[in-house]
N, C-alpha and C positions, 0 to 999 in steps of 0.2 A: 504494499500500500504505501502510495506516493504521501509526502508531507502532508499536501493541501487536502488530500483525501481524508485525512482523520478527523474525527467530530471533535467539536471544543465547546466547551461550556462558558457562556456569558452568565455569571450569577449563576442561578439555578434554571437558567435555559440551555438546553443543548442545540448547538448547530451543526448540521450533519455534514458540512466540509468548513474549509478555512478560505473560500474566495466568496466575497461580498459583492454587491452591486452598491455604488453610492447612490444617494439621492440627487436627482439630475433635474434641473428645472426644465419644465415643459416637456420632458422625456419620460420620467419615471411612474408613467400613469399604468393603470392595470392591464392593458394588452401587453405594454413593454414588459412589465415585470413577470407576468405569465410566461412570456417566450423565454426570458433568462432564466426564469426558477426552472423550467422545462430541459434546459440545457445545462444545468448543473449550478447556478448562482444558489450557495448555502442561506445565504440571507439580505433580503431585498428591502428598500425603505420607500415610502412615500415622499414624493420631494419636499424639500424643505416649506415648513409652515412657519407665520409669522403670529407669534404669541400676542401681538396687538389686534391683528383680525380675528383670533381665536377669541379675545375679550369682547370684541365689538360684535361676535357672533357673525361673522361674515359669511354669507351663504355658499359662496364658491370656495372659501377654505375649508367649510365641513362636507362639502362635495368631494373634495380632494380626499377625505379621510375614507372614502369607498375601499371596501376590502372584497375581493372575489372569494367565493367559497372553496376555491383550491388553494387558497394561500393560508397554509397551516402554519406558516411563522411569517411575520411582517413586523418590521419596524417603522418608526415615524421619526423625524427629525424637526427641530423646532429653534428658532432664535428670538429675541427681543431686547428691548431697550434697557430693561432695569430688572434686576433679579426677581422682583417681585410679580412681576409680570408672566415671566419664563416659567416660573414656579407654579402659577394659576393655569398656565397652559399645559404644564406637564399633567397636573392633576385632571384636567379634561381628557387629555390623552390617554391618561390612565383608564379613565372610565370608558374611554372607547374601545378598550380592549386590545390596544398593540401589545404586542409580546416584548419589546423593547424601546427606549426611548433616548434619541440621542440629541444632544445640544450643539447647536452649530455656534462656533467661536472662531470660523476660519472663512466664511464667503467673503469674495472680493469686490463684489459689484457695487459700483459707487452709492446708488441708491438704497441699499443696505446698509452699508457702511456710513452714510450720512445719517442716518435712522437711529445710529449707536449700535445696530445689531451686527451679527456676524464677526467679521475679523477687527471691528471697533473695539470690542470686548477685550481684547489682546493688550489696548493700550493702558488699561487699567487693572493689575493684577488682583488689586483687592476685590474687585468686582467679579474676576474669574471664579474668587473662592466663594463668595456670597452666591454667585448664582446657581453653582453646582451643589453647595450646601443647601440652598433653599428648595432645589429640585429634588434632592435626594430625599427631604422630608416631605414631598408631596407624592411619593411611589414607593412601592416596594418593587417594582419590576427592574428588570436588569437597566441601569443608566450609563451612557457613555458621553463622553464629548469629541468633538472633531474640530481641530485647530490646525493653524498653520506654523511653520518656525518662527515668525514674528510677524510685527506690522510691516517692517523696512528690514533691508539686510544690514543697517546700522544698528538696529534697536531688537535682534534676534534673542528671543525670551524662551525657548522650548523648554530648556531644562526647568526654569522656574514654573511654567505652566503644567508641565508635566507633574511637578511634585506637588501643586495645589490640587489638581485634579483627582490625583490619586490620595492625596489626604484628606478631601472633601468625598471621599468612598464611591469613586466611580467604578464599575464593575469591566470598563473597558474604555480605551480611547484610542482614536485615529490620527495619525500626524500625516499632514501634507506636507511635500518637501519642497515647498516655497515660501516665500513671504509674502504678505498680501500685495507688496509694491510690485512683485515680479509677476512678468507676463507667461504664458505658457510656452513661448519659446525659449524661456531660461531652462535649462536642464533641472530634473528632480535631484534635491540635493540629499542623497543616500545617508551621506556622513551627518547630516542634521538629522534625518530621523533615527540613526543610531544612537546619537547622543540622549534623545527621547527614551528610546528603549532600554539603555544602559542606566539611566535614573530610575525608571520603573523597576528593572533586576534587583536595583538596591533596595527599595521601598515596599516591593507586594510580590509574592510569589502568585497571587490570584487573578491578577489586573490582566485582561486581555490586551495584547500591544498587536494594534494593526498599521500597516504601511501604506499609503497613498499617492500616486502621482506616476505618471509616465508608464503604465502598465498595460500593454499593447499585445501580449502573446505569453509563452509559457517562459521564454527566456528571461525575459524583463521582471516576470512574477517570482521566478527563483533568484533571479539576481537581488530584487529588494529583499526576500527572505535571508539570504546568506549574508548580504553586506549589512543588515540592520539588525537581525535578529528577531525580528517580528513573529508573532505568532499566526498572523493570517495577513492578507492583501485584500485591498478594495478597489475593485476596478471603477473607473469614471468613464472617460472619454474613449477608452478602448472596447466599451461596448457597443459604441454607436456604429449601428450597420453591421455589426459584427457580434450576437450574443453568442456564436460558438467559442468566443475566447473562454468561457467558463468551462467547456467541455475540454479544450485544449489543456486548459492550465491542469485540470483535474487527471488527464491522460498521461501528464508530464512530458508530453512533446508536440511537436508541431502536427495539427490536426486540423487541415481546411477542408471545408466541405465541397463536394462537387456541386456541378450546377443544378442537377436533379434534387439534392438534398436542400441545396440553398432555397430552391423554388418552394419545395414543401414547407420550409419555415416561414418564408415570406407571404404566403398564400393563408398560411395558419394566422399570422399575425393580423393580416387584413381580415381575417372572419373573427378573430378577438376585438378587432377596433368595432366593427359594427355591431359586434353583440354588446358593446359597453357603450358606444354613441349612439346607437341606432343607424338606419339608412340616410344619414344627414349629410348636409355639404358640410357641416363641421367635421364630421369623422374624416371627411376625404380631406380637408384641410390639414386637419392634426397629425394625417398619416402621410403628408407629404414629404417630411423631413428625413422620416424613417425610410421612406421610398427612395430619397434621393442618396442617403447613406447606404442602404442594401445595394444598390447598382453601381456604385463605385467600383471599379477594378476589374468591369468585364469589357469583351471588346465589342466597339461599335455602340456603345452605351450611352452616349452623349445625346443622340435623339431621343431616346428611351426617356431618359431623365428630363428632357423638354418636355416631354407631353406629360409625365408623371407630376412634374411641378406646376401643372396647371389643372390637374383632375377635381372635377367638384361632386363626383359620387365613387363609391367603391369598388362598383360595377364596373367603371371605364377603367379602373386601375388593374382590375384584374384582366381585363380583356387586353390591355397596353402588355402586361408582362406574360400572359398565355401566348401571344403572338411573337413576343421577344424570343420565349421558351423553344418556340417550335424551328427557331433559326438558330439556337445554341446547342452544341454538343453538349449531351447528359453528365459527361465525366469531365468539362472542364473544370478548372480551379483558377479562380481568379487571382491576379498577379498580389504579391505579398506586399507592395507599397500602399495599397490602398487605405489601411487605416489612418497613416500618417496624413493622408489626402484629406480624409473626412475630420481627423481631428484639428487639422489647422484652418478649416473653414467654420467650426462650431464656435459661437460666440455665447458665453452664457449670460452676459449682458442682456443681447437681444432677446434670449429665451425669457429671461425674467422680466424685461420690460413688455413682451407680449401678455404675460402674467398680469402685468398691472393693467395693462389696457382692458384684459378681460375681467378687471374686478376682484383681482385673487387677494390683493394686500401687498405687501412690500416681501413676498418670499423670493428667495434666491438660491444660488447655486454654488458649492463647492467643490470644485472638480478635481 
């Protein structure tokens, strides 16, 4: 059995393996989570919610808490401007029955940070402690925190942050290997993550240590584990258009699907999309980005992507893909560089702004 295939306990919650899907703004909805779970993700999350929106009982925010009957284990993530509001949100999420709750202290998006949420919390160490302690008092469920190395490269405080969240009794923490000020073009700092893991090793043998950042395949996942000493990895942008990444990491080797296998999963994703959102224009619009990500890396796919980017119903999407499948060998494997093309075009700020436009609140993403 490979390292990642081993079960792990987060508090009293057993997770079947050590490869998790991160909360992704505008992406981690029920259809996408179901696909990732079926392809091996051990733990998935509802995308980050706003404690402020929860306090005001924002309708769209509560809709985002929906859970499919097949989701036997599901986490949720929340951020907020003050500790008391986060704690209240945690109590609400506890009552909703989520299996584990995560506090986001790493989202870099301007609107989130400007509201005093996400990585803005890292600028106030005492607030880190207060937020986790008050949240810990609001739930007996497994509690975790996700954060970056610091607010800027000149103010890296990951050691202090890790010490504070562990002393406040989290069951798990996830470190993303960049500061808030660094873009995704900056390589993930594995040494910075290792620093946090070393602090945790000295303080607690029970807390689960998770590494996050630039995981696009098995080799990058095992490199994260080998060089940082993490107990599990969290996949973010690497899952966009490539939910097979979970199967690959669990298999412990390169495992690219054939075109036939790819086609079956994409069509199943479309079916889940229709099941969740109905036969509506909204369902098609929300599916567009996934369809564009899925079709990266195939021959002569630019014309197909142009058509998919304009679909207004999912029946039309099926027809376009079925026609494309009739012209593509079933055993074709897409080229290996497609994931980097996808991730370079993904903009978490854009996805969060789309949520704001739809009345979600100030949810964001920490990829």
